[in-house]
FIZAZA-467566 format. One line per 4 residues: number of its first residue (from 1); their letters; for each residue x, y, z of C-alpha. Coordinates in nm, 2 decimals. Layout:
N
NUM) A) X Y Z; ...
***
This chain:
151
1) LSLF) 1.63 -0.82 1.12; 1.40 -0.73 0.79; 1.36 -0.97 0.50; 1.29 -0.77 0.21
5) SVFS) 1.15 -1.00 -0.11; 1.16 -0.83 -0.45; 1.00 -0.98 -0.79; 0.89 -0.91 -1.12
9) VDGS) 0.54 -1.04 -1.28; 0.47 -1.00 -1.63; 0.14 -1.11 -1.77; -0.21 -0.90 -1.82
13) LTDI) -0.29 -0.71 -1.57; -0.58 -0.91 -1.48; -0.34 -1.23 -1.44; -0.05 -1.03 -1.19
17) CNVW) -0.40 -0.96 -0.98; -0.44 -1.37 -0.98; -0.06 -1.44 -0.92; -0.10 -1.17 -0.61
21) RDIL) -0.39 -1.31 -0.50; -0.27 -1.72 -0.52; 0.05 -1.55 -0.27; -0.09 -1.36 -0.08
25) PKVR) -0.21 -1.60 0.15; 0.10 -1.77 0.12; 0.37 -1.48 0.28; 0.08 -1.29 0.52
29) DVMS) 0.32 -1.39 0.79; 0.62 -1.19 0.68; 0.36 -0.94 0.51; 0.17 -0.86 0.77
33) AKLS) 0.11 -0.46 0.86; 0.20 -0.56 1.22; 0.57 -0.62 1.14; 0.56 -0.25 0.96
37) DPKL) 0.52 -0.03 1.23; 0.85 0.18 1.27; 0.81 0.16 1.70; 0.80 -0.20 1.70
41) IMGQ) 1.06 -0.29 1.44; 1.27 -0.09 1.72; 1.15 -0.25 1.98; 0.96 0.07 2.11
45) GRPP) 0.63 -0.11 2.13; 0.29 0.03 1.99; 0.12 0.30 2.14; -0.22 0.23 2.29
49) RRRR) -0.46 0.26 1.96; -0.78 0.42 1.98; -1.13 0.25 1.92; -1.43 0.39 1.72
53) NQDD) -1.69 0.57 1.84; -1.95 0.43 1.84; -2.14 0.78 1.85; -1.95 0.89 1.54
57) DNGE) -2.19 0.83 1.25; -1.88 1.07 0.96; -1.65 0.77 1.01; -1.33 1.01 1.12
61) GDQP) -1.14 0.89 1.35; -1.15 0.48 1.32; -0.88 0.31 1.41; -0.80 -0.07 1.34
65) DEEE) -0.85 -0.25 1.64; -0.53 -0.53 1.68; -0.78 -0.79 1.55; -0.78 -0.61 1.23
69) EDTM) -0.46 -0.50 1.17; -0.33 -0.87 1.23; -0.54 -0.92 0.89; -0.38 -0.61 0.69
73) IDLR) -0.10 -0.67 0.47; 0.21 -0.46 0.40; 0.29 -0.41 0.01; 0.52 -0.20 -0.19
77) ILVH) 0.57 -0.16 -0.47; 0.81 0.06 -0.74; 0.71 0.35 -0.99; 0.85 0.53 -1.21
81) QSIA) 0.91 0.92 -1.04; 0.74 1.12 -1.31; 0.45 0.88 -1.28; 0.40 0.91 -0.86
85) GCII) 0.24 1.25 -0.94; -0.07 1.10 -1.12; -0.16 0.90 -0.84; -0.11 1.10 -0.58
89) GRGG) -0.32 1.37 -0.81; -0.36 1.71 -0.78; -0.43 1.79 -0.45; -0.40 1.47 -0.34
93) DRIR) -0.78 1.39 -0.44; -0.72 1.10 -0.64; -0.50 0.91 -0.39; -0.79 1.00 -0.16
97) ELRQ) -1.04 0.85 -0.38; -0.82 0.51 -0.42; -0.82 0.53 0.03; -1.20 0.52 0.04
101) KHKM) -1.28 0.38 -0.24; -1.11 0.01 -0.14; -1.07 0.09 0.23; -0.69 0.12 0.27
105) RVIK) -0.56 0.23 0.58; -0.20 0.32 0.43; -0.15 0.46 0.07; 0.13 0.62 0.07
109) VYQM) 0.40 0.75 -0.22; 0.76 0.79 -0.04; 0.97 1.09 -0.17; 1.29 1.00 -0.16
113) HAPF) 1.41 0.76 -0.44; 1.47 0.38 -0.43; 1.85 0.37 -0.41; 2.00 0.39 -0.76
117) STDR) 1.67 0.43 -0.91; 1.42 0.68 -1.04; 1.11 0.44 -0.89; 0.98 0.60 -0.64
121) VVQL) 0.79 0.29 -0.34; 0.44 0.33 -0.31; 0.27 0.19 0.04; -0.06 0.00 0.02
125) IAEP) -0.16 -0.11 0.33; -0.52 -0.29 0.39; -0.64 -0.64 0.40; -0.52 -0.86 0.11
129) ENAV) -0.81 -0.81 -0.12; -0.83 -0.48 -0.07; -0.47 -0.41 -0.18; -0.52 -0.60 -0.48
133) QCLE) -0.74 -0.42 -0.58; -0.64 -0.10 -0.49; -0.28 -0.23 -0.71; -0.44 -0.25 -0.98
137) AIVE) -0.58 0.07 -1.00; -0.24 0.21 -0.98; -0.10 -0.05 -1.20; -0.44 0.11 -1.44
141) VAEN) -0.32 0.47 -1.36; 0.09 0.33 -1.47; -0.01 0.21 -1.83; -0.21 0.52 -1.97
145) TAIR) 0.07 0.78 -1.85; 0.35 0.82 -2.03; 0.73 0.81 -1.88; 0.94 1.10 -1.83
149) GNT) 1.28 1.23 -1.79; 1.56 0.91 -1.70; 1.40 0.58 -1.71
***
């Protein structure tokens, strides 16, 4: 069982982000990152999560615990295939920067196109406000990038 809600919001970038801020608390249950785990969806349970090592000062290996994951949302947007590379950046630099700056658990640009489309899915998993801020940064990149090829 899955639920897909697709909608379009027109307006200024600030207004669009404010709409998301208003919507997210109301739809948190269906956009929970916990529900997007493929193993959970397939009924295979969850692998045990590693806890953050207190001695690890560089932050590597940090994994959210169950409580933190409950508050994260899974937001997916469509971007034209020619813009996807600009979101990723040369050698993945931009996507790494977005992940660190906005404290994202996941930013993934899917390689496959959406069905019957020239768009690709960008998945954002984070705390709601961080996801909206990252969405805003991605939209700014998209607005400043000319679409090439078929639309």
